[in-house]
N, C-alpha and C positions, 0 to 999 in steps of 0.2 A: 183628667187622667190622660186623655189622648194628647193634650197640649204638653203635658210633662214628658211623655214618651218622645214626642217630636222634638222637644227641647233637648232631651238627652242625646237623641240621634244627631242633631245638628252640632252639639258640642263635641261629640265623638268624631264626627266627620271632619269638623274644623281642626281638631287636634291632629288627625291623620294627615290632613293637607299641610299643616305647619311642619310636621316631622319630615314628610317627603320633600318639602321645599328646602328645609335646612340641609338634608342629605344631598340634594342636588347642588346647592350652593357650595357646600364643602368640597364635593367632587370637582366642581368647576374651578374652585380656587386652587386645588392641588395640581390639576393638569394644565392650567393656563398661567400666563404671566401678565403683568400690567401693560396695557396698551401704551406704547411710546416710552415705556420705562427702560431703565438700564437692564440688560440681560447679562447674566453671568456667561463668561466665555466658556465654550465647551472644553472639557478636559481632553488631553491628548489621547489618541487611540492607543490601546495597549501594545499594538505592534508598530506604531508609527516610528520610523527611524531605525527599526530593529533589523530590517532586511539588509543583506550584505551589499546591495547596490542602491540603497537609499541615497537620494541626492546625486546619483551618477548622471553624467551628461550624455546625450546622444552622440554616436560616433560621427566624426567628420565625414563629409561626403555622402550623407544620407540622401538618397534620391527622392524626388518629389512624389514618386509612386510607391514609396516604401514606408513602412511603419515600424518604429522601434519600441520595444517593450523592455523596461529595465528588468522586470521579473515576471515570470509566468509559472503558475503552479497548477498541478493537476492531482486530484485524489479520485481514485476509482476502485470500486469493490472488486471488479473483475475486468480484465482486458484480454480479449482473444485476438491473437495475431497469427500470421502464417506459421503453422507448426508449433505454436506455443500457447499456453494458457497461464495467465498470471492472476494472482489475487492480491488484494490490499496494496494497490499500486499508488505510490507517492512520488511525483516527479516535480522537480524545480528547475526551470531554465532561467538563465541570466543572459542579458544582452541579446534578446531575440529580435531578429529583423525579418519582416515578412514583406513580400513584394512579388513582382512578376517571376523572379527566380526561385520562388518557394519560400519556405520558412526555415531559418537557420538560427540555432542557439549558439552563442559564443561558448557557453558552458552549460552542461546538462547533467543532473544527478538524478538517479532513479533508484528507489528501493521497492522491491516486489517479492512476493512469495511464489515460488514454484511448487505446486502441489506434489505430494509424494506420488499420487496416482499417475501423473503425467510421466514422471521418471520411471516408475515401475512398468508402465506400458511399453517402454522401449526395450526392456529386458525380456519380455515375453508374457503371454497370458498366464494368469495365476500367480505372478510375482507380486510380493508385498514388500513395500519399502516403508519403514517407520523410524521414528526417533528411538535411540537407545540411551542408556545411562552415559553420563559424562560428555554430553554433546556429540555422541557418536551416531552412526547410522546402521540399522539392521536391515539386511536384504534376505528375504526368505523366498526360495523358489525351488522347483523340481528340475533337476538337470540330468542329462544322460552322460554317463562316464563308464568306460570299459564295458559297454554293452548292458549296463544296468541303470535304472532310474534311482536317483538319490534325492532326498529332501534335505536341502542345504540351508544352514543359517550362517550368514557371513556378516561380520561386523567390521566397520572401518570408520575412518575420519574423513570429513569432507575438506576439499581444498580447491583452489583455483589453479588451473593449468592451461596456459595459452588461451585464456578467455573462456574456458569451459569449466563446468561444474564436474568435479571428479571425486569419486569415492572408490578407493582401492582397498579391498579387505585385508586386514592384518590377522584376522581370526576366522577360520572356516571350520564349521562343525556339522557333521551329518550323523552323529550318534555312534560312530564306530570307535575302535581303539585309537589311541593317540598316534601311534606310528602310521596307521592306515590313513588317518585324517590328514597327516602331513603329506603323504604320497598322493592321495586323491586331490587334496587341496590345490596342489600345483597344477593339476590337470583341469580343474574347474574354475580357477581363479578368474579367468577372463569372462566366464559366464555370469559372474556375480559382481563384476566391476562396472561402476557407473561412469559414463562419459557423456554428459548432457550439455548441448549447446542451446542457448535461448535464441530461437530463430525469429526472424521477422523484425528485429530491432533496427532502428535507424543506424546508418553507417556512421562509425565513429564512436558509438556507445559500446563500452567494453566492460565486461564483468571484472570487478576489482576484489570483491570479498564475498564470502558466503558463510552462513551459519545455519545450524539445525535448530528448528523449533517444532512444536507439537504438530503443526498442520503442514509442514513442508520445509523447503530450503529458503531462507531469507537471503536474497541476493541484493548486493549493492553494486550499481553500475554507474559509470560516469564517462564523460568525454568532452572534447572541445570541438568547436565548429561542426556541431551535429546538425545534419539536415533533417528537420522534423517532417516537412511536407515538401515533396518534389515540385 
């Protein structure tokens, strides 16, 4: 009886060893290649050759203490610079030269989101800026006009003016009669007009376009010969 049990145990254990050995052999075969055998050439990278400067040659006269980069990309969730806070920042530089004179990009393009709260804070405490229907912007704040405090809702469209993000309201409402809203609107228009400059950016980088999205203003900036690092 004892010999039969021992025999059954040995057969079971041997079977388990065989199964484990086969599993290991199959795994090794999958992840390895024959020694000295012909290997398949790796496929091209999905982005190989896709960049606008792929295959570009370094500029003539590149100094021995300088480094040239055909492309340089940056993705950052948040960037804090002097006077500004940006979210979801995506920057692409082309023809970047770095050396004793700093780092300069021949061309630089940046997309970033300016949070509504940053812009609202420039208009005063308690101001709310948010997206409105049709790609417009709603500004809600309390203003003083004609010796009275008014809760104003102002709606406008965003545009770029001289490198600044500007929202000038075309509709101002504080809950009064229409004729009174028109009269008071002219007096409070400047108090609900947004004129925001993105501070702290490298010289030469200029705001080109801006759009309204749910979490802020999506700004597109670009420039040439932009000095990234002094």
